C-alpha positions in Angstrom: 45.2 22.0 200.5 47.8 22.8 203.1 50.5 20.3 204.1 51.2 19.9 207.8 54.7 21.0 208.8 57.3 18.2 209.4 57.9 17.4 213.0 61.0 15.6 214.3 60.3 12.2 215.7 62.3 10.5 218.5 62.9 6.9 219.3 64.9 5.5 222.2 67.1 2.5 221.5 67.3 0.7 224.9 70.0 -1.8 225.6 70.1 -2.8 229.2 72.4 -0.5 231.1 73.2 1.5 228.0 74.2 1.5 224.4 78.0 2.0 225.0 79.8 -1.4 225.2 81.3 -0.4 228.6 78.3 1.7 229.7 77.4 -0.8 232.4 80.8 -0.1 234.1 80.1 3.6 234.6 79.8 4.5 238.3 76.3 6.0 237.7 75.0 3.2 235.5 72.5 0.7 236.8 74.3 -2.5 235.8 71.6 -4.8 237.0 68.9 -3.0 235.0 68.9 -5.5 232.2 66.6 -7.9 234.0 64.9 -5.4 236.4 61.4 -4.7 235.2 61.0 -1.7 237.6 64.0 -0.1 236.0 62.6 -0.6 232.5 59.2 0.7 233.6 60.6 3.9 235.1 62.8 4.5 232.0 59.7 4.1 229.8 57.8 6.7 231.9 60.8 9.1 231.6 60.8 8.7 227.9 57.0 9.2 227.7 57.4 12.4 229.8 59.9 13.5 227.1 57.3 12.8 224.4 59.4 10.1 222.7 57.5 8.4 219.9 59.1 5.0 220.4 60.9 2.7 222.8 62.9 0.2 220.7 64.3 -3.1 222.0 66.9 -4.8 219.7 67.4 -8.6 219.9 69.7 -11.3 218.8 68.6 -15.0 219.1 71.9 -15.9 220.7 74.5 -14.6 223.1 75.9 -11.3 221.7 79.3 -13.0 221.1 80.9 -16.3 221.9 84.4 -15.4 222.9 84.5 -15.7 226.6 87.4 -13.1 227.0 85.1 -10.4 225.7 81.6 -11.7 226.6 82.5 -12.1 230.3 83.3 -8.3 230.3 80.1 -7.3 228.5 76.7 -6.5 229.8 75.2 -8.1 226.7 75.3 -11.7 227.9 71.7 -11.5 229.1 68.5 -9.7 228.0 64.8 -10.1 228.1 62.9 -11.5 225.1 61.7 -8.1 223.7 58.0 -8.9 223.1 57.6 -10.2 226.6 59.1 -7.0 228.0 57.1 -4.7 225.8 53.9 -6.4 226.6 54.6 -5.7 230.3 55.6 -2.1 229.5 52.3 -1.6 227.7 50.6 -1.8 231.1 52.6 1.1 232.6 52.6 3.5 229.6 49.9 5.1 227.6 51.3 6.7 224.4 54.8 5.7 223.5 55.3 3.2 220.6 56.7 -0.2 221.6 59.0 -1.7 219.0 60.6 -5.1 219.1 63.1 -6.9 216.8 62.1 -10.2 215.3 64.2 -12.0 212.7 62.7 -13.4 209.6 65.5 -16.0 209.3 64.8 -17.9 212.6 61.0 -17.4 213.0 57.9 -18.5 211.2 55.4 -15.9 209.8 52.4 -17.1 211.9 54.3 -16.8 215.1 55.5 -13.2 214.3 52.1 -12.1 213.0 50.3 -13.4 216.1 52.7 -12.0 218.6 52.7 -8.5 217.2 49.0 -8.4 216.6 48.6 -9.4 220.3 51.0 -6.6 221.4 49.1 -4.1 219.2 45.8 -5.1 220.9 47.3 -5.1 224.4 48.8 -1.6 223.9 45.8 -0.2 222.1 47.7 0.4 218.8 51.3 1.0 219.8 53.2 -2.0 218.4 56.1 -1.8 215.9 58.1 -4.6 214.3 61.8 -4.1 213.5 62.4 -6.6 210.7 65.8 -8.1 210.6 67.3 -11.0 208.7 69.9 -11.7 211.4 73.5 -10.5 211.0 75.0 -12.8 213.7 75.9 -16.2 212.3 75.9 -17.6 215.8 72.1 -17.7 215.7 72.1 -20.6 213.2 73.4 -23.1 215.8 70.5 -22.4 218.1 68.0 -23.5 215.4 69.6 -26.7 214.2 71.5 -25.2 211.3 75.1 -25.8 210.5 75.6 -22.4 208.9 73.9 -19.0 208.4 71.8 -18.4 205.4 73.6 -16.4 202.6 72.9 -12.7 202.5 70.8 -12.5 199.4 68.8 -15.6 200.3 68.0 -14.1 203.7 66.4 -11.1 202.0 64.4 -13.3 199.6 63.0 -15.2 202.5 62.3 -11.9 204.3 60.4 -10.5 201.3 58.1 -13.5 201.4 57.9 -13.5 205.2 56.6 -9.9 205.3 54.1 -10.7 202.6 52.7 -13.6 204.6 52.6 -11.6 207.9 50.7 -8.8 206.3 48.2 -11.2 204.8 47.7 -12.9 208.2 47.1 -9.5 209.9 44.3 -9.0 207.4 42.7 -12.4 208.1 39.6 -10.7 209.5 38.4 -7.6 207.6 37.8 -4.5 209.7 34.4 -4.6 211.3 33.9 -8.4 210.7 34.1 -9.2 214.4 30.5 -8.7 215.4 30.2 -10.4 218.8 26.4 -10.1 218.5 24.9 -12.0 221.4 21.3 -11.6 220.1 22.0 -13.2 216.7 24.6 -15.5 217.9 27.1 -14.3 215.3 30.6 -13.8 216.7 32.1 -12.8 213.3 30.8 -12.3 209.8 32.0 -15.2 207.6 32.2 -12.9 204.6 35.0 -11.0 206.4 37.2 -14.0 206.9 40.2 -14.1 204.5 42.6 -17.0 205.0 45.8 -16.2 203.0 46.3 -19.8 201.6 49.9 -18.8 200.9 52.2 -21.1 198.9 55.7 -19.8 198.0 59.4 -20.5 197.8 59.9 -20.5 201.6 56.5 -20.8 203.3 53.2 -22.6 203.0 50.7 -20.9 205.3 46.9 -21.6 205.2 45.8 -19.1 207.9 43.7 -17.4 209.1 45.3 -15.7 212.1 43.5 -16.5 215.3 43.2 -12.9 216.4 41.3 -10.0 214.9 43.0 -7.3 212.8 45.4 -5.1 214.8 44.1 -1.7 215.9 46.7 0.0 213.6 45.7 -2.3 210.7 49.4 -3.4 210.7 52.0 -2.6 213.4 54.5 0.0 212.2 57.3 -1.7 210.2 60.9 -0.8 211.0 64.0 -1.9 209.2 67.7 -1.1 209.4 69.5 -2.5 206.3 71.9 -0.1 204.6 73.3 -2.4 202.0 71.9 -2.0 198.5 69.8 -5.1 199.1 68.8 -3.8 202.5 67.9 -0.4 201.2 65.8 -1.9 198.4 64.0 -4.1 201.0 63.3 -1.1 203.2 62.0 0.9 200.3 59.5 -1.9 199.6 58.4 -2.6 203.1 59.8 -0.2 205.8 58.0 2.7 207.4 60.8 3.8 209.7 64.3 3.1 208.6 67.3 3.1 211.0 70.7 4.0 209.7 74.2 4.7 211.1 75.8 7.8 209.4 79.1 9.4 210.2 78.3 12.9 209.0 75.6 15.1 207.6 76.7 14.7 203.9 76.4 10.9 204.2 73.1 11.2 206.0 71.7 13.4 203.2 72.9 11.0 200.5 71.3 8.1 202.3 68.1 10.0 202.9 67.7 11.2 199.3 68.6 7.7 197.9 66.1 5.9 200.1 63.3 8.4 199.3 64.0 8.0 195.6 63.8 4.2 195.9 60.5 4.5 197.9 59.0 6.6 195.1 60.2 4.1 192.5 58.5 1.3 194.5 55.2 3.2 194.1 55.0 4.4 197.7 54.8 7.9 199.2 58.2 9.0 200.4 56.6 11.0 203.1 55.3 7.8 204.6 58.8 6.4 205.1 60.8 8.0 208.0 64.6 8.0 208.2 66.1 7.8 211.7 69.9 7.9 212.1 71.2 6.6 215.3 72.4 9.2 217.9 74.4 8.8 221.1 74.0 12.0 223.1 75.9 13.0 226.1 74.8 16.2 227.8 77.2 18.4 229.8 77.0 21.7 231.4 79.8 22.8 229.1 81.4 21.2 226.0 84.5 20.4 228.0 82.4 18.5 230.6 80.6 16.5 227.9 83.9 15.5 226.2 85.3 14.5 229.6 82.3 12.2 229.9 83.1 10.6 226.6 86.7 10.1 227.6 85.7 8.5 230.9 83.5 5.9 229.0 86.3 5.1 226.5 88.7 4.4 229.4 86.3 1.7 230.6 86.6 -0.4 227.3 88.8 -3.4 228.1 91.4 -4.5 225.5 89.6 -7.8 224.9 86.3 -6.1 224.4 87.8 -3.5 221.9 89.4 -6.3 219.8 86.2 -8.4 219.7 84.0 -5.4 219.0 85.9 -4.7 215.8 85.9 -8.4 214.8 82.2 -8.9 215.5 81.2 -5.8 213.5 83.2 -6.1 210.3 84.1 -9.7 209.8 85.3 -13.1 211.0 89.1 -12.5 210.9 90.6 -13.3 214.3 92.4 -10.2 215.5 94.0 -11.7 218.6 97.5 -11.5 217.1 97.1 -7.9 215.8 98.3 -5.0 218.0 95.4 -2.9 219.2 97.3 0.3 218.5 98.2 -0.9 215.0 96.3 -0.3 211.8 93.1 -2.2 211.0 94.1 -5.1 208.7 92.4 -6.1 205.5 89.2 -7.9 206.5 87.8 -10.5 204.1 84.1 -10.5 203.1 81.8 -12.5 205.4 78.2 -13.4 205.8 77.6 -10.6 208.3 76.1 -7.2 207.6 77.8 -6.0 204.4 76.7 -2.3 204.8 78.1 -2.0 208.3 81.4 -3.7 207.3 81.9 -1.3 204.4 81.0 1.7 206.5 83.4 0.9 209.3 86.3 -0.2 207.0 85.8 2.9 205.0 86.0 5.0 208.1 89.1 3.2 209.3 90.9 3.8 206.0 89.8 7.4 205.6 90.9 8.4 209.0 93.8 6.0 209.4 92.3 4.5 212.6 93.9 1.9 214.7 92.0 -1.2 215.9 91.5 0.5 219.3 90.3 3.8 217.8 87.9 2.0 215.5 86.5 0.0 218.5 85.9 3.3 220.4 84.1 4.7 217.3 81.9 1.6 217.3 81.2 1.6 221.0 80.4 5.3 221.0 78.5 5.2 217.8 77.4 8.6 216.5 78.2 10.3 219.8 77.2 14.0 220.0 78.6 15.4 223.2 78.0 19.0 224.2 75.7 21.4 225.9 71.9 21.0 225.6 72.0 23.8 223.0 74.7 22.1 220.9 72.9 18.8 220.9 69.6 20.5 220.0 71.5 22.4 217.2 72.7 19.1 215.8 69.3 17.5 215.7 67.8 20.6 214.1 70.5 20.8 211.4 70.2 17.2 210.4 66.4 17.5 210.4 66.0 20.8 208.5 68.8 19.8 206.0 67.0 16.6 205.1 69.5 14.2 206.7 66.8 12.8 209.1 63.1 12.7 209.8 63.9 11.8 213.4 66.5 10.0 215.5 67.0 6.6 217.1 68.6 7.8 220.3 70.9 5.4 222.2 72.0 6.6 225.6 75.5 5.5 226.5 74.6 4.5 230.0 71.3 4.5 231.9 69.4 6.1 233.5 71.3 9.5 233.8 71.8 10.5 230.2 68.2 9.7 229.3 66.9 12.0 232.1 69.4 14.7 231.1 68.2 14.5 227.4 64.5 14.6 228.4 64.9 17.4 230.9 67.4 19.6 229.1 67.3 18.9 225.3 63.7 18.1 224.6 62.4 21.4 226.1 64.7 23.2 223.5 63.3 21.1 220.7 59.8 22.0 221.8 60.6 25.7 222.1 61.9 25.6 218.5 58.7 23.9 217.3 60.5 20.8 216.2 58.6 18.3 218.4 55.0 18.3 219.6 54.2 19.3 223.2 51.9 16.3 223.6 50.9 13.1 221.8 48.6 14.1 219.0 47.2 10.7 218.0 45.6 7.7 219.7 47.9 5.2 218.0 51.6 4.9 217.3 51.0 5.4 213.5 49.0 8.6 214.1 51.8 10.0 216.3 54.3 9.3 213.5 52.0 10.8 210.9 51.7 7.5 209.1 48.5 6.2 207.4 46.6 3.2 208.6 47.0 0.4 205.9 43.8 -0.6 204.1 42.9 -4.3 204.6 44.2 -6.4 201.7 41.7 -8.3 199.7 42.8 -11.9 200.2 41.2 -14.6 198.2 39.2 -17.0 200.3 
């Protein structure tokens, strides 16, 4: 039996006018694109032309910040509800996977199961769910809670949440929807499987009022890099996002997760690791680096200070000099893995608050010629630091078009990505199996 060669997968992380915190200010950025469907539709078509496997929309159930000094200078004060946007995009695309974030902390399993099953049917098997537990404490106040759930409790709730959602997706067995006009049988009662779930956090009778999704289950994404988050991803995730500063760190994360996946009784080849990548293509390396410097110049002081504060803790940095060292940040109820990664980076490289802010805003920026960017992707892929990449373009639409027109052809020439979409569903394009229907007691 021969094993099919690995192919590099590509997802696009779309954030309004771009992933860079000041990207909307760039002269070539479409700052109004956040709420312009025509813009999103054209971008989706560009990505599909580049044979991207997924278009991913992140979400926070609150404003992305509450300090008016920074928020009023950010393009993140408004954004579409992602499932609504992706449902519309399903009508103007044919192949690309459509991935939306939905929190397990401020939703109910029935809502999430129904919405993603609907998107999977609307898109003919192209839905993906990015499972988050919410890292932004501000969300609590929008749902009648005085404080955010504690980190470990959020993950316990998430474990049960995913269990219930999967059972709801399996409410109708494959083939049980008959729609037989002659006999008058719409569905076979023997194929109906209400979950009748009773647990610590949820009591859900079911069944779901829509047939099993075309993919069986939409593809499950997850981004936790803390020990708790990695263990959760090893149990449930099929594509795992991660932020890694260098190849050695990416390789360690990759190997660690694959080991945990195997320990959980799952096939490591059925869990893909996608580090985030911020590419900026230039005709020369100098031109690309100049583009990075131009973006960094657009980051306002207020935004830089709040960017650090919002990513690594709740310490007010107003009185700290931007060009001074990053102070000790107490533990908080935000993302622990991201806090530890960024503080470690600041200590290791002796970064100032401003310098750390520019690292956060630029993310894992790879600026260079098309060949240099293709080399970077190939190295991380072949050296087992990645199965694919979650690509965030600093501003839009220009860098996305540059990547599709100049980098993707090189990846194709090197045999790293497919020329065309090989499968009929998102799962098939990623090389992931269709989950068997769970046997749920009636």
